[in-house]
C-alpha positions in Angstrom: 271.8 79.2 -65.3 271.4 78.4 -61.6 270.0 81.8 -61.0 267.5 81.4 -63.8 266.2 78.1 -62.4 265.9 79.6 -58.9 263.8 82.6 -60.2 261.6 80.2 -62.2 260.9 78.1 -59.1 260.0 81.1 -57.1 257.6 82.3 -59.8 256.0 78.8 -59.9 255.6 78.7 -56.2 253.9 82.1 -56.2 251.5 81.1 -59.0 250.7 77.9 -57.1 249.9 79.7 -53.9 247.8 82.3 -55.8 245.7 79.6 -57.7 245.1 77.7 -54.5 243.9 80.8 -52.7 241.6 81.9 -55.5 239.7 78.5 -55.7 238.8 78.4 -52.0 235.0 78.9 -51.4 233.6 80.9 -48.4 231.5 78.9 -45.9 227.7 79.7 -46.3 225.7 81.4 -43.5 222.0 81.2 -42.5 219.7 83.4 -44.6 219.0 87.0 -43.5 215.3 88.1 -43.6 212.6 90.2 -41.9 209.1 89.5 -40.6 206.1 91.2 -42.1 203.6 92.9 -39.8 200.5 90.8 -39.1 197.2 91.8 -40.9 193.7 90.4 -41.4 193.5 89.5 -37.8 190.3 87.6 -36.9 189.2 85.2 -34.1 191.2 82.3 -35.3 193.2 83.4 -38.3 195.7 86.1 -39.4 198.1 86.9 -42.2 201.9 87.6 -42.1 205.0 86.7 -44.1 208.5 87.8 -44.5 211.3 89.1 -46.9 214.5 87.2 -47.5 217.2 89.8 -48.3 220.3 87.6 -48.3 220.4 83.8 -48.9 223.6 83.6 -46.9 225.8 82.2 -49.7 223.5 79.2 -50.5 220.0 78.9 -52.0 217.1 79.1 -49.6 215.4 75.7 -49.4 212.2 76.7 -47.6 210.8 79.6 -45.8 207.6 80.6 -43.9 206.5 81.9 -40.5 206.4 80.3 -37.1 204.2 81.4 -34.1 203.3 80.6 -30.6 202.0 82.1 -27.4 205.5 82.6 -25.9 208.2 84.9 -27.2 210.9 83.9 -29.8 208.9 81.1 -31.5 210.9 78.6 -33.6 210.0 76.0 -36.3 209.3 73.6 -33.4 206.2 75.7 -32.8 203.3 76.0 -35.3 204.6 77.1 -38.7 203.9 77.4 -42.4 206.1 76.1 -45.2 206.5 78.1 -48.4 208.8 77.6 -51.3 212.4 78.9 -51.2 214.0 81.9 -52.8 214.8 85.5 -52.3 212.3 88.3 -51.8 208.9 88.6 -50.1 206.4 85.9 -49.3 203.0 85.7 -47.6 201.7 83.0 -45.1 198.3 82.4 -43.5 198.2 81.8 -39.8 195.3 79.4 -38.8 193.8 77.5 -35.9 194.2 80.3 -33.4 192.4 80.9 -30.2 190.2 84.0 -29.8 191.4 86.9 -27.6 195.0 85.5 -27.3 198.4 87.2 -27.8 200.7 85.5 -30.3 204.3 86.0 -31.3 205.4 85.6 -34.9 208.8 85.3 -36.7 209.6 84.7 -40.3 212.1 81.9 -41.0 214.2 80.7 -44.0 216.5 77.6 -44.2 219.5 76.8 -46.4 222.3 74.3 -46.1 223.9 76.3 -43.3 220.8 76.4 -41.1 217.8 78.5 -40.1 217.6 82.2 -40.2 214.8 84.1 -38.3 213.4 87.5 -38.9 212.4 90.0 -36.2 209.6 89.1 -33.8 206.2 90.7 -34.1 203.1 90.2 -32.0 199.3 90.5 -32.3 196.1 89.6 -30.4 193.3 87.7 -32.0 189.8 89.2 -31.9 187.7 88.6 -28.8 185.0 85.9 -29.4 181.3 87.0 -29.1 177.9 85.5 -29.4 176.8 84.7 -33.0 175.5 87.3 -35.4 172.3 86.2 -37.2 169.0 87.4 -38.7 165.5 86.0 -38.4 163.8 84.7 -41.6 160.4 86.1 -42.5 157.4 84.0 -41.3 155.5 82.0 -43.8 152.9 79.2 -44.0 150.9 80.6 -41.1 147.9 78.3 -40.2 145.9 77.8 -37.1 148.6 75.8 -35.4 151.7 76.1 -37.5 154.1 78.5 -39.1 157.5 78.4 -40.7 160.6 80.6 -40.2 164.3 80.1 -39.6 167.5 82.2 -39.7 170.8 83.1 -41.3 173.9 82.9 -39.1 176.3 85.4 -40.8 179.1 85.0 -38.3 180.0 82.6 -35.5 182.1 85.4 -34.0 184.9 83.0 -33.0 182.9 80.1 -31.5 181.6 77.1 -33.3 177.8 77.0 -33.5 176.6 74.1 -31.4 172.8 74.7 -31.6 170.4 76.9 -33.7 166.7 77.3 -34.3 163.9 79.7 -33.5 162.2 80.4 -30.2 158.7 81.8 -29.7 156.4 83.1 -26.9 153.4 85.1 -26.2 155.8 87.7 -24.6 157.5 90.2 -26.8 161.1 89.0 -26.1 161.2 85.2 -26.5 164.3 83.3 -25.4 165.5 79.7 -25.5 163.8 79.1 -22.2 160.5 79.5 -24.0 159.3 77.2 -26.8 162.0 76.6 -29.4 163.0 74.4 -32.4 166.3 72.7 -32.7 167.7 72.8 -36.2 171.2 71.5 -36.2 174.5 73.4 -35.9 177.0 75.4 -37.9 176.7 78.8 -39.6 174.6 79.7 -42.6 170.9 79.5 -43.5 168.4 77.2 -41.7 164.7 76.6 -41.8 162.5 76.0 -38.7 159.0 74.7 -38.0 156.9 76.4 -35.4 154.3 73.9 -34.1 151.7 73.4 -31.4 150.3 76.9 -31.7 146.8 78.1 -30.7 144.5 79.5 -33.3 143.8 83.2 -33.5 146.8 84.0 -31.2 149.6 86.5 -31.5 153.2 85.1 -31.1 156.6 86.7 -31.0 159.5 84.8 -32.6 163.3 85.2 -33.2 166.1 83.0 -34.4 168.8 81.9 -32.0 172.3 80.4 -32.3 174.6 79.2 -29.5 178.4 79.1 -29.4 181.0 78.8 -26.7 180.4 82.4 -25.6 176.6 82.2 -25.3 173.4 82.7 -27.2 172.9 85.2 -30.0 169.4 86.3 -31.2 168.0 87.6 -34.5 165.4 90.3 -34.8 162.0 89.8 -33.2 159.1 89.2 -35.5 155.4 89.0 -34.8 152.6 87.0 -36.4 149.0 85.9 -35.6 147.7 82.4 -36.3 144.6 81.8 -38.4 141.5 82.3 -36.3 139.8 79.0 -37.5 136.1 78.5 -37.2 134.2 80.8 -34.9 131.2 78.9 -33.6 127.9 80.6 -34.0 125.1 78.6 -32.2 122.6 80.6 -34.2 124.3 80.0 -37.6 122.0 79.6 -40.5 121.6 76.1 -42.0 120.6 75.4 -45.5 118.5 72.3 -46.5 118.2 69.5 -49.0 115.5 66.9 -49.6 116.1 63.3 -50.6 114.0 61.0 -52.8 112.0 59.8 -49.8 111.1 63.3 -48.8 113.4 63.5 -45.8 114.6 67.1 -45.3 118.2 67.6 -44.0 120.0 70.6 -42.6 123.1 71.5 -44.5 126.2 73.5 -43.4 129.0 75.2 -45.2 132.4 74.3 -43.8 135.3 76.0 -45.6 134.7 75.4 -49.3 132.5 72.4 -48.7 128.8 72.0 -48.1 127.8 69.0 -46.0 124.6 67.4 -44.7 124.4 68.2 -41.0 122.4 65.0 -40.4 123.0 61.4 -41.2 121.3 60.0 -44.4 117.9 58.3 -43.8 116.7 57.3 -47.3 115.5 53.8 -48.0 115.6 54.4 -51.8 118.1 55.1 -54.4 117.8 58.5 -56.1 116.0 56.9 -59.1 113.2 55.6 -56.7 114.5 52.0 -56.5 114.3 50.4 -53.0 117.7 49.8 -51.5 116.3 46.8 -49.7 117.1 45.3 -46.3 117.3 41.9 -44.6 114.2 40.7 -42.8 114.7 40.4 -39.9 117.3 43.2 -39.7 119.7 40.9 -37.7 120.0 38.3 -40.5 123.5 37.3 -41.4 125.2 38.8 -44.5 126.8 35.8 -46.2 128.7 37.2 -49.1 129.4 40.3 -51.2 126.9 39.1 -53.8 123.9 39.6 -51.6 121.7 42.6 -52.3 122.9 46.1 -51.1 121.3 46.6 -47.7 120.4 49.4 -45.4 119.1 49.1 -41.8 117.9 51.4 -39.1 120.0 50.8 -36.0 119.1 47.5 -34.4 116.3 47.1 -37.0 114.3 49.6 -34.9 112.7 52.3 -37.1 112.4 54.6 -34.1 116.2 55.3 -34.4 116.0 56.6 -37.9 114.9 60.1 -37.2 117.9 60.6 -34.8 120.7 58.5 -36.2 119.7 57.9 -39.8 120.2 54.5 -41.4 123.3 52.2 -41.7 124.4 51.3 -45.2 126.8 48.8 -46.7 129.5 50.4 -48.8 127.9 48.7 -51.9 124.7 50.6 -51.4 126.5 53.9 -50.5 128.4 53.8 -53.8 125.8 52.2 -56.1 125.5 54.2 -59.4 121.9 54.8 -58.7 123.1 57.1 -55.9 121.8 57.2 -52.3 122.3 61.0 -52.2 120.0 63.7 -53.5 120.6 65.1 -57.0 123.7 67.3 -56.9 125.1 65.5 -53.9 127.4 62.5 -53.5 129.1 60.3 -50.9 132.4 62.0 -50.0 135.7 60.6 -51.1 138.5 59.9 -48.6 140.2 63.0 -49.8 137.1 65.2 -49.1 137.0 63.9 -45.6 140.7 64.7 -45.2 140.0 68.2 -46.5 137.3 68.7 -43.8 139.6 67.5 -41.1 142.5 69.7 -42.2 140.3 72.7 -42.4 139.1 72.2 -38.9 142.8 72.0 -37.8 144.0 68.4 -38.1 143.0 64.9 -37.2 144.2 65.3 -33.6 141.8 68.1 -32.7 139.1 68.3 -35.3 136.9 65.5 -33.9 135.5 67.6 -31.1 134.6 70.3 -33.6 132.5 67.8 -35.5 130.6 66.2 -32.6 127.3 67.4 -31.2 127.8 68.9 -27.8 126.3 67.5 -24.5 125.7 63.9 -23.5 122.1 63.5 -24.7 123.2 61.2 -27.5 126.9 60.8 -26.9 128.1 58.9 -23.8 130.0 60.9 -21.2 132.5 62.5 -21.3 132.1 63.3 -25.0 135.7 64.5 -25.0 136.4 67.9 -26.7 132.9 68.3 -28.2 132.2 71.8 -29.3 130.4 71.3 -32.7 131.9 74.6 -33.8 131.8 73.4 -37.3 128.0 72.9 -37.2 128.5 69.3 -38.6 126.6 67.9 -35.5 128.0 64.3 -35.7 126.0 61.7 -33.9 127.0 58.2 -32.6 124.9 56.0 -34.8 127.0 53.0 -34.1 127.5 50.3 -36.8 126.2 47.0 -38.1 128.9 44.3 -38.5 128.8 41.4 -41.0 128.2 38.9 -38.2 124.7 40.4 -37.8 125.3 42.4 -34.6 124.5 46.1 -34.1 126.8 47.9 -31.6 128.5 51.1 -30.4 125.4 53.4 -30.6 126.1 56.3 -28.2 129.8 55.8 -28.1 130.9 55.7 -31.8 129.9 57.1 -35.1 131.4 55.8 -38.4 130.9 57.2 -41.9 131.7 55.7 -45.3 133.8 57.3 -48.0 133.4 56.3 -51.6 137.2 55.4 -51.8 138.3 51.8 -51.9 141.2 50.6 -49.7 144.1 48.7 -51.3 142.1 45.5 -50.7 139.1 45.3 -53.0 137.0 43.9 -50.0 137.5 47.0 -47.9 137.0 50.8 -48.1 138.1 53.9 -46.2 135.9 55.2 -43.4 136.1 58.0 -40.9 135.0 57.7 -37.2 134.5 59.6 -34.0 134.4 58.4 -30.4 132.8 59.6 -27.2 136.1 59.6 -25.3 138.4 61.2 -27.9 139.0 64.6 -29.5 140.3 63.0 -32.7 138.8 62.0 -35.9 139.9 58.5 -36.9 140.5 57.2 -40.4 140.3 53.4 -41.0 139.6 50.7 -43.6 136.7 48.3 -43.1 135.0 45.5 -45.0 132.4 46.7 -47.4 129.6 44.5 -46.0 129.6 46.4 -42.7 126.8 48.9 -42.1 127.9 52.5 -41.4 126.3 56.0 -41.5 126.5 58.2 -44.5 126.9 62.0 -44.8 126.4 63.4 -48.3 128.5 66.3 -49.6 127.4 68.8 -52.3 128.9 68.5 -55.7 131.5 71.2 -56.4 131.0 73.5 -59.4 
């Protein structure tokens, strides 16, 4: 019996040792993985990844790649973080510096620690000036055109400025005239201003980054020629109800009188009427609709025409010959725009020389043939003034205040045509324009 108990104890001891040994778990190790070669290399980005081949006895918690400009990068350097697991993964490398060597390793973590893959290296692309195209030129006028560009690549450097540059030379640069149209890549639109009529220009888009200035293709255009002054141009004519004959001139699509209106009658034969004496005070809007020769002196009529209140100029009996009318504010604006713009068109309207205009008669070329004269004005306080230095013409358009209307004026010392609003009882010159058909 003793032998039996002794054998049984030995067997139990052996079984106990065997069970204890079989339940013991091996200590996990860091994951085993490899690093994928770097692809899709650009100026600031690239693509890599890795492959976890052994989790090391415990599930992989996270994985990714780490990189830096020194060898053997770790997760204390720049890194990506992907989800855990076995097998392959891909990561994007960003915020790189152009033309720089980087070192990359894949990594994976589990409860035991961090495993790293083999090291690979790559060099980012070298930065260059931007790549861009020049947009076709449109909206060409005497002094303006429109273009722009499309920046298709910043080539590794952020775009800090962009626009178009233009010159009379065939290779314009940003040291010539240029527009400034923001920053960044993509499409932009530019305005080309301050041009000279009838002139050939060369233009190209530009973009600036940290490397330098890139240019688009060079395009060429010629501004509109504008009005070519012909001192022997042929004038037409029109006769008013009083028998006064006026020269007429075609300017663009409009036909204008080339002289100030002189009639003392409405087109139906009624007298317009005037104060006697001419310097009498105008007391209210309800007074008759007056006209005066400048200063009340009939000798001025042949040269400067008469001065009319807005009420007489717009009376439904009409001061203009049949088929003609007092121009609207919009028709005056059309005239100014056709001649270039308000800043430059004044000189093209004024009679040349200083026979009637005071010196210096700035910018006067009369290339339109309009032959504007400084007939002055008659104010509501009964005074006549500004003959020789200013001419002012009514429009048929009221201002926002019912007591005033729009008028256009020219001065002896300016190249501009001025638009203003004045009380309707003042006396201004009138130029009639032919009705359109």
